[in-house]
MIVEX-418137 format. One record per residue (C-alpha): x, z, y. Coordinates in nm, 4 decimals, padded with zeros to 6 digits. Layout:
BEGIN
<xx:X | zz:Z | yy:Y>
...
% end
This chain:
BEGIN
<xx:09.1528 | zz:08.8571 | yy:06.7151>
<xx:09.4191 | zz:09.1701 | yy:06.7578>
<xx:09.5892 | zz:09.2504 | yy:07.0684>
<xx:09.9463 | zz:09.4539 | yy:07.1141>
<xx:09.9022 | zz:09.7782 | yy:07.2965>
<xx:10.2318 | zz:09.6711 | yy:07.4641>
<xx:10.2402 | zz:09.3842 | yy:07.7221>
<xx:10.5203 | zz:09.0999 | yy:07.5997>
<xx:10.6226 | zz:09.0762 | yy:07.9364>
<xx:10.5411 | zz:09.1790 | yy:08.3062>
<xx:10.5942 | zz:08.9654 | yy:08.6315>
<xx:10.5827 | zz:09.1148 | yy:08.9755>
<xx:10.5751 | zz:08.9450 | yy:09.3178>
<xx:10.5056 | zz:09.1932 | yy:09.6142>
<xx:10.1940 | zz:09.3908 | yy:09.5136>
<xx:10.0825 | zz:09.1532 | yy:09.2545>
<xx:10.1625 | zz:09.1820 | yy:08.9077>
<xx:10.0948 | zz:08.9507 | yy:08.5554>
<xx:10.0946 | zz:09.0869 | yy:08.2241>
<xx:10.1223 | zz:08.8975 | yy:07.9418>
<xx:09.9669 | zz:09.0009 | yy:07.6207>
<xx:10.0660 | zz:08.8226 | yy:07.2836>
<xx:09.7509 | zz:08.8294 | yy:07.0765>
<xx:09.6896 | zz:08.7201 | yy:06.6764>
<xx:09.4228 | zz:08.4733 | yy:06.5930>
<xx:09.3473 | zz:08.3319 | yy:06.2525>
<xx:09.5044 | zz:08.0227 | yy:06.3479>
<xx:09.8460 | zz:08.2333 | yy:06.4477>
<xx:09.9370 | zz:08.4016 | yy:06.7902>
<xx:09.8650 | zz:08.3013 | yy:07.1564>
<xx:09.9314 | zz:08.4635 | yy:07.5111>
<xx:09.6834 | zz:08.5300 | yy:07.7414>
<xx:09.7472 | zz:08.6899 | yy:08.0829>
<xx:09.5711 | zz:08.9582 | yy:08.3293>
<xx:09.6819 | zz:08.9805 | yy:08.7070>
<xx:09.6053 | zz:09.2801 | yy:08.9041>
<xx:09.6965 | zz:09.4462 | yy:09.2602>
<xx:09.7541 | zz:09.8338 | yy:09.2734>
<xx:09.5878 | zz:10.0016 | yy:09.5389>
<xx:09.5115 | zz:10.3772 | yy:09.5617>
<xx:09.1261 | zz:10.5103 | yy:09.6073>
<xx:09.0400 | zz:10.7449 | yy:09.8293>
<xx:09.1011 | zz:11.0462 | yy:09.5857>
<xx:09.4899 | zz:10.8788 | yy:09.6344>
<xx:09.4734 | zz:10.7920 | yy:09.2821>
<xx:09.6150 | zz:10.4593 | yy:09.1977>
<xx:09.3833 | zz:10.1896 | yy:09.0507>
<xx:09.3740 | zz:09.8178 | yy:08.9636>
<xx:09.2333 | zz:09.5659 | yy:09.1060>
<xx:09.1256 | zz:09.2179 | yy:09.0149>
<xx:09.0158 | zz:09.0836 | yy:09.3616>
<xx:09.2565 | zz:08.9216 | yy:09.5828>
<xx:09.2713 | zz:08.8853 | yy:09.9660>
<xx:09.4185 | zz:08.6410 | yy:10.1912>
<xx:09.7471 | zz:08.8080 | yy:10.1699>
<xx:09.7905 | zz:08.8440 | yy:09.8096>
<xx:09.6933 | zz:08.4613 | yy:09.7269>
<xx:10.0789 | zz:08.3193 | yy:09.7630>
<xx:10.1980 | zz:08.6153 | yy:09.5532>
<xx:09.9234 | zz:08.5665 | yy:09.3119>
<xx:10.0332 | zz:08.1922 | yy:09.2900>
<xx:10.4082 | zz:08.2880 | yy:09.2313>
<xx:10.3023 | zz:08.5026 | yy:08.9473>
<xx:10.0836 | zz:08.2750 | yy:08.7958>
<xx:10.3707 | zz:07.9785 | yy:08.8399>
<xx:10.6149 | zz:08.2362 | yy:08.6596>
<xx:10.3688 | zz:08.3422 | yy:08.3943>
<xx:10.3169 | zz:07.9364 | yy:08.2914>
<xx:10.6825 | zz:07.8892 | yy:08.2570>
<xx:10.7587 | zz:08.2096 | yy:08.0310>
<xx:10.4392 | zz:08.1216 | yy:07.7914>
<xx:10.5524 | zz:07.8096 | yy:07.7668>
<xx:10.8974 | zz:07.8899 | yy:07.6871>
<xx:10.7662 | zz:08.1233 | yy:07.4186>
<xx:10.5119 | zz:07.9796 | yy:07.2543>
<xx:10.7555 | zz:07.7195 | yy:07.1778>
<xx:10.9332 | zz:07.9630 | yy:06.9833>
<xx:10.6361 | zz:08.0279 | yy:06.7562>
% end
């Protein structure tokens, strides 16, 4: 399985980001999604977290739905 270096799409709601990746397997292309929340660490550098607090969950639900719709629409084209 190979993954492109560039995301197929990125969706945002508030601080939450969904990154959609197009992957290729022996059965053809498919999409996968990662979810993240940017934050600054103690040194002031930006990092991406993958855990979500209560205040993040509504935005997470929103980007999950949007990612599902995007993948469904684009999977039909393949």
